[in-house]
C-alpha positions as a Markdown table, in Angstrom:
| # | Residue | x | y | z |
|---|---|---|---|---|
| 1 | Met | 7.7 | -2.1 | 11.5 |
| 2 | Gly | 8.0 | 0.0 | 14.6 |
| 3 | Val | 9.0 | -2.2 | 17.5 |
| 4 | Asp | 10.1 | -0.7 | 20.8 |
| 5 | Gly | 12.0 | -2.2 | 23.7 |
| 6 | Arg | 8.8 | -3.2 | 25.5 |
| 7 | Gly | 7.5 | -5.3 | 22.7 |
| 8 | Val | 5.0 | -2.7 | 21.5 |
| 9 | Ser | 4.7 | -2.8 | 17.7 |
| 10 | Val | 2.7 | -2.2 | 14.6 |
| 11 | His | 3.4 | -4.6 | 11.7 |
| 12 | Val | 2.3 | -3.7 | 8.2 |
| 13 | Leu | 1.9 | -6.1 | 5.3 |
| 14 | Ala | 0.5 | -5.3 | 1.8 |
| 15 | Asp | -0.9 | -7.6 | -0.8 |
| 16 | Val | 0.7 | -8.0 | -4.2 |
| 17 | Ser | -1.1 | -4.9 | -5.6 |
| 18 | Gly | -0.8 | -2.7 | -2.5 |
| 19 | Thr | -4.5 | -2.3 | -2.3 |
| 20 | Val | -5.2 | -4.4 | 0.8 |
| 21 | Val | -3.0 | -3.8 | 3.8 |
| 22 | Glu | -3.0 | -5.8 | 7.1 |
| 23 | Met | -1.9 | -4.0 | 10.2 |
| 24 | Thr | -1.1 | -6.1 | 13.3 |
| 25 | Leu | -0.7 | -4.4 | 16.7 |
| 26 | Arg | 1.0 | -6.0 | 19.6 |
| 27 | Gly | 1.5 | -4.9 | 23.2 |
| 28 | Arg | -0.2 | -3.1 | 26.0 |
| 29 | Trp | -2.3 | -0.2 | 24.8 |
| 30 | Ser | -0.7 | 3.2 | 25.3 |
| 31 | Gln | -0.6 | 6.6 | 23.6 |
| 32 | Gln | 2.7 | 5.5 | 22.1 |
| 33 | Leu | 1.1 | 2.5 | 20.4 |
| 34 | Gly | -1.7 | 4.7 | 19.2 |
| 35 | Asp | 0.6 | 7.3 | 17.7 |
| 36 | Gln | 2.6 | 4.5 | 16.0 |
| 37 | Phe | -0.6 | 3.2 | 14.5 |
| 38 | Ala | -1.8 | 6.7 | 13.4 |
| 39 | Ala | 1.5 | 7.5 | 11.7 |
| 40 | Leu | 1.5 | 4.2 | 9.7 |
| 41 | Leu | -2.1 | 4.6 | 8.8 |
| 42 | Arg | -1.4 | 8.0 | 7.3 |
| 43 | Asp | 1.5 | 6.4 | 5.2 |
| 44 | Cys | -0.9 | 3.7 | 4.0 |
| 45 | Leu | -3.7 | 6.1 | 3.1 |
| 46 | Ala | -1.2 | 8.1 | 0.9 |
| 47 | Gly | -0.8 | 5.1 | -1.5 |
| 48 | Pro | -3.0 | 2.8 | -3.6 |
| 49 | Val | -4.7 | 1.1 | -0.6 |
| 50 | Glu | -8.4 | 0.4 | -0.8 |
| 51 | Ala | -8.9 | -1.6 | 2.4 |
| 52 | Ile | -7.0 | -2.0 | 5.6 |
| 53 | Ile | -7.5 | -4.9 | 8.1 |
| 54 | Val | -6.5 | -4.0 | 11.6 |
| 55 | Asp | -5.8 | -7.0 | 13.8 |
| 56 | Leu | -6.2 | -6.1 | 17.5 |
| 57 | His | -6.0 | -9.6 | 19.0 |
| 58 | Glu | -2.7 | -9.0 | 20.7 |
| 59 | Val | -3.4 | -5.6 | 22.1 |
| 60 | Gly | -3.7 | -5.4 | 25.9 |
| 61 | Asp | -6.7 | -3.2 | 26.5 |
| 62 | Leu | -8.8 | -4.7 | 29.3 |
| 63 | His | -11.3 | -1.9 | 29.5 |
| 64 | Gly | -11.5 | -0.9 | 25.8 |
| 65 | Val | -10.0 | 2.6 | 26.4 |
| 66 | Ser | -8.4 | 2.5 | 22.9 |
| 67 | Leu | -11.9 | 2.9 | 21.3 |
| 68 | Pro | -11.5 | 6.6 | 20.3 |
| 69 | Ser | -8.4 | 5.8 | 18.3 |
| 70 | Trp | -10.2 | 3.2 | 16.2 |
| 71 | Leu | -13.2 | 5.4 | 15.6 |
| 72 | Ala | -10.9 | 8.3 | 14.6 |
| 73 | Ala | -9.1 | 6.0 | 12.2 |
| 74 | Gln | -12.4 | 5.0 | 10.6 |
| 75 | Arg | -13.4 | 8.6 | 10.1 |
| 76 | Thr | -10.0 | 9.5 | 8.6 |
| 77 | Ala | -10.1 | 6.6 | 6.2 |
| 78 | Arg | -13.7 | 7.1 | 5.2 |
| 79 | Leu | -13.6 | 10.9 | 4.7 |
| 80 | Gly | -10.3 | 11.1 | 2.8 |
| 81 | Pro | -10.1 | 12.1 | -0.9 |
| 82 | Leu | -10.2 | 8.4 | -1.8 |
| 83 | Pro | -12.3 | 6.5 | 0.8 |
| 84 | Val | -10.6 | 3.5 | 2.3 |
| 85 | His | -12.5 | 0.6 | 4.0 |
| 86 | Leu | -11.3 | -0.3 | 7.5 |
| 87 | Ala | -12.0 | -3.8 | 9.0 |
| 88 | Phe | -11.2 | -4.4 | 12.7 |
| 89 | Cys | -10.5 | -7.8 | 14.3 |
| 90 | Pro | -10.8 | -7.2 | 18.1 |
| 91 | Pro | -10.5 | -10.0 | 20.6 |
| 92 | Pro | -13.8 | -11.8 | 20.7 |
| 93 | Arg | -16.0 | -11.2 | 23.8 |
| 94 | Ser | -13.6 | -8.5 | 25.0 |
| 95 | Met | -14.7 | -5.1 | 26.3 |
| 96 | Leu | -13.2 | -3.5 | 23.1 |
| 97 | Asp | -15.3 | -5.8 | 21.0 |
| 98 | Tyr | -18.4 | -4.9 | 22.9 |
| 99 | Arg | -17.8 | -1.2 | 22.7 |
| 100 | Leu | -17.0 | -1.3 | 19.0 |
| 101 | Arg | -20.2 | -3.2 | 18.3 |
| 102 | His | -22.4 | -0.7 | 20.2 |
| 103 | Gln | -21.6 | 2.5 | 18.5 |
| 104 | Pro | -24.5 | 5.0 | 18.0 |
| 105 | Ala | -22.9 | 6.3 | 14.8 |
| 106 | Val | -21.5 | 4.4 | 11.9 |
| 107 | Ala | -20.6 | 0.9 | 13.3 |
| 108 | Pro | -17.1 | -0.3 | 12.3 |
| 109 | Ser | -16.7 | -3.5 | 10.2 |
| 110 | Leu | -15.8 | -6.2 | 12.8 |
| 111 | Phe | -14.6 | -9.8 | 12.3 |
| 112 | Ala | -13.5 | -12.5 | 14.6 |
| 113 | Thr | -10.5 | -13.5 | 12.6 |
| 114 | Arg | -8.2 | -12.0 | 10.0 |
| 115 | Ser | -9.2 | -14.7 | 7.6 |
| 116 | Glu | -12.9 | -13.7 | 7.8 |
| 117 | Ala | -11.9 | -10.1 | 7.2 |
| 118 | Arg | -9.8 | -11.0 | 4.2 |
| 119 | Ile | -12.7 | -12.8 | 2.6 |
| 120 | Ala | -15.2 | -10.0 | 3.2 |
| 121 | Thr | -12.7 | -7.3 | 2.1 |
| 122 | Gly | -12.0 | -9.2 | -1.1 |
| 123 | Arg | -15.7 | -9.1 | -2.0 |
| 124 | Arg | -15.8 | -5.3 | -1.6 |
| 125 | Leu | -13.0 | -4.4 | -3.8 |
| 126 | Arg | -13.5 | -3.0 | -7.2 |
| 127 | Arg | -11.8 | -5.0 | -9.9 |
| 128 | Gly | -12.6 | -2.8 | -12.9 |
| 129 | His | -9.8 | -0.2 | -13.3 |
| 130 | Arg | -6.9 | -2.6 | -12.7 |
| 131 | Val | -4.4 | -4.3 | -15.0 |
| 132 | Gln | -1.7 | -6.6 | -13.7 |
| 133 | Thr | 1.1 | -8.9 | -15.0 |
| 134 | Arg | 3.7 | -11.2 | -13.5 |
| 135 | Leu | 7.2 | -10.9 | -14.9 |
| 136 | Thr | 10.6 | -12.6 | -14.5 |
| 137 | Pro | 13.8 | -10.5 | -14.1 |
| 138 | Gly | 14.7 | -10.9 | -17.7 |
| 139 | Pro | 16.0 | -8.5 | -20.3 |
| 140 | Asp | 12.5 | -7.8 | -21.8 |
| 141 | Ser | 10.7 | -7.3 | -18.5 |
| 142 | Val | 11.3 | -3.5 | -18.3 |
| 143 | Arg | 9.8 | -3.0 | -21.8 |
| 144 | Val | 6.8 | -5.2 | -20.9 |
| 145 | Ala | 6.2 | -3.2 | -17.7 |
| 146 | Arg | 6.4 | 0.1 | -19.6 |
| 147 | Glu | 4.0 | -1.1 | -22.3 |
| 148 | Leu | 1.5 | -2.4 | -19.7 |
| 149 | Val | 1.3 | 1.1 | -18.2 |
| 150 | Ala | 1.1 | 2.9 | -21.5 |
| 151 | Glu | -1.7 | 0.6 | -22.6 |
| 152 | Ala | -3.6 | 1.2 | -19.4 |
| 153 | Cys | -3.3 | 5.0 | -19.9 |
| 154 | Arg | -4.6 | 4.6 | -23.4 |
| 155 | Met | -7.5 | 2.3 | -22.3 |
| 156 | Trp | -8.5 | 4.7 | -19.5 |
| 157 | Arg | -8.1 | 7.8 | -21.7 |
| 158 | Leu | -5.3 | 9.4 | -19.6 |
| 159 | Pro | -2.9 | 10.4 | -22.4 |
| 160 | Glu | -1.4 | 13.2 | -20.2 |
| 161 | Leu | -0.1 | 10.6 | -17.8 |
| 162 | Arg | 1.2 | 8.1 | -20.3 |
| 163 | His | 4.8 | 9.4 | -20.5 |
| 164 | Ser | 5.4 | 9.9 | -16.8 |
| 165 | Ala | 3.7 | 6.7 | -15.8 |
| 166 | Ala | 5.8 | 4.7 | -18.3 |
| 167 | Leu | 9.0 | 6.3 | -17.0 |
| 168 | Ile | 8.0 | 5.3 | -13.4 |
| 169 | Ala | 7.2 | 1.8 | -14.5 |
| 170 | Ser | 10.5 | 1.5 | -16.3 |
| 171 | Glu | 12.5 | 2.6 | -13.3 |
| 172 | Leu | 10.7 | 0.5 | -10.8 |
| 173 | Ala | 11.0 | -2.6 | -13.0 |
| 174 | Thr | 14.7 | -1.7 | -13.6 |
| 175 | Asn | 15.3 | -1.7 | -9.9 |
| 176 | Val | 13.9 | -5.2 | -9.6 |
| 177 | Val | 15.9 | -6.6 | -12.5 |
| 178 | Asp | 19.2 | -4.9 | -11.5 |
| 179 | His | 19.0 | -5.2 | -7.8 |
| 180 | Ala | 16.3 | -7.6 | -6.5 |
| 181 | Gly | 16.7 | -10.2 | -9.2 |
| 182 | Thr | 13.4 | -11.9 | -8.4 |
| 183 | Ala | 10.1 | -12.4 | -10.2 |
| 184 | Phe | 7.8 | -9.4 | -9.8 |
| 185 | Val | 4.3 | -8.2 | -10.3 |
| 186 | Val | 3.4 | -4.9 | -12.0 |
| 187 | Thr | -0.1 | -3.5 | -11.2 |
| 188 | Val | -1.7 | -0.4 | -12.6 |
| 189 | Leu | -4.7 | 1.0 | -10.8 |
| 190 | Arg | -7.0 | 3.9 | -11.5 |
| 191 | Arg | -8.9 | 5.4 | -8.6 |
| 192 | Ala | -10.9 | 8.6 | -9.3 |
| 193 | His | -8.3 | 11.0 | -10.8 |
| 194 | Ser | -5.3 | 9.1 | -9.5 |
| 195 | Leu | -3.2 | 6.6 | -11.3 |
| 196 | His | -1.1 | 4.2 | -9.2 |
| 197 | Val | 1.9 | 2.2 | -10.6 |
| 198 | Val | 2.7 | -0.7 | -8.2 |
| 199 | Val | 5.6 | -3.1 | -8.4 |
| 200 | Gln | 5.9 | -6.1 | -5.9 |
| 201 | Asp | 9.1 | -8.2 | -5.8 |
| 202 | Cys | 10.4 | -10.9 | -3.5 |
| 203 | Asp | 13.3 | -9.0 | -2.0 |
| 204 | Ala | 12.5 | -7.5 | 1.4 |
| 205 | Ser | 15.3 | -4.9 | 1.3 |
| 206 | Tyr | 14.1 | -1.3 | 0.6 |
| 207 | Pro | 15.4 | 0.6 | -2.4 |
| 208 | Arg | 17.3 | 3.9 | -1.9 |
| 209 | Val | 17.1 | 7.2 | -3.7 |
| 210 | Ser | 20.5 | 7.6 | -5.5 |
| 211 | Gln | 21.9 | 10.1 | -8.0 |
| 212 | Pro | 21.5 | 9.3 | -11.7 |
| 213 | Val | 24.4 | 7.8 | -13.6 |
| 214 | Pro | 26.3 | 10.3 | -15.8 |
| 215 | Asp | 24.7 | 11.0 | -19.2 |
| 216 | Ala | 21.4 | 9.3 | -18.3 |
| 217 | Asp | 18.6 | 11.0 | -20.1 |
| 218 | Pro | 15.2 | 10.8 | -18.4 |
| 219 | Ser | 13.3 | 12.4 | -21.4 |
| 220 | Ser | 12.5 | 9.1 | -23.2 |
| 221 | Pro | 10.7 | 6.0 | -21.9 |
| 222 | Pro | 13.6 | 3.6 | -22.4 |
| 223 | Ala | 15.8 | 5.7 | -20.1 |
| 224 | Arg | 17.6 | 3.7 | -17.3 |
| 225 | Gly | 19.8 | 4.5 | -14.4 |
| 226 | Trp | 17.7 | 7.3 | -12.8 |
| 227 | Gly | 15.9 | 4.9 | -10.3 |
| 228 | Leu | 13.9 | 6.4 | -7.5 |
| 229 | Lys | 15.5 | 9.8 | -8.0 |
| 230 | Leu | 13.3 | 10.1 | -11.2 |
| 231 | Val | 10.3 | 8.6 | -9.4 |
| 232 | Asp | 10.7 | 11.0 | -6.6 |
| 233 | Thr | 10.8 | 13.9 | -9.1 |
| 234 | Ile | 7.8 | 13.1 | -11.3 |
| 235 | Ala | 5.4 | 11.2 | -9.0 |
| 236 | Asp | 3.0 | 13.1 | -6.8 |
| 237 | Arg | 3.7 | 10.6 | -4.1 |
| 238 | Trp | 5.5 | 7.3 | -3.7 |
| 239 | Gly | 6.3 | 4.8 | -1.0 |
| 240 | Val | 7.4 | 1.4 | 0.0 |
| 241 | Met | 5.6 | -1.2 | 2.1 |
| 242 | Pro | 6.5 | -4.7 | 3.2 |
| 243 | Ser | 4.5 | -7.4 | 1.6 |
| 244 | His | 3.8 | -11.1 | 2.4 |
| 245 | Arg | 6.7 | -12.0 | 0.0 |
| 246 | Gly | 9.1 | -9.1 | -0.1 |
| 247 | Lys | 8.0 | -5.5 | -0.7 |
| 248 | Val | 5.7 | -3.3 | -2.6 |
| 249 | Val | 6.9 | 0.0 | -4.2 |
| 250 | Trp | 4.2 | 2.3 | -5.4 |
| 251 | Ala | 4.0 | 5.7 | -7.1 |
| 252 | Thr | 1.0 | 7.9 | -7.7 |
| 253 | Leu | 0.2 | 10.4 | -10.5 |
| 254 | Ser | -2.8 | 12.7 | -10.7 |
| 255 | Ala | -4.7 | 13.6 | -13.8 |
């Protein structure tokens, strides 16, 4: 994502549930690269993400002048409505590594490698308010996805979100069955007063918002054919991120 003619880029990859995101920056440090990172960070923070790993090994920054950008990112992630943990992987023994480690305020979480950051991040995540299932693109998958979401709303005592969340799950699952045609994973997450419906499939192409088919009725859970137009209408926020195997589409509702 976001590559310019000089090889400056920020690549984003989400895990299967959209809760852990890895951001890899490449190229000589510049304000342009910093702005790219900040914009993608805002996009990530809008969704179900709980932790972000920022790999800086391929950033050219001899004197560590990018430090203010990483500290600002840490503040933004920590002080948001739903705090998100940031883990940085600076080049070992670099000036940036030294400056990050010697902060008088809250020291960032630093790791030598992305693998180390993944392990440490996995230990931090809350596993409580989360249900997940893996489905094949068969005729019953949409119903199963819808029922999973409805059961999660019942279990977490969110009856006011049940109908809308089931509709979102139905449409996201329908998109996979009708267009991607791959196995997919449905995850339902609760964070504070927000409910996230996340669907990951193995097709890297992004879905598009289209007009509903004639006579489609979005008023009942089994409705089909409205796709992301419906999701865009009833969700507070929604988005798409590339994943390690395809893409993640998420939608958020607030209680």
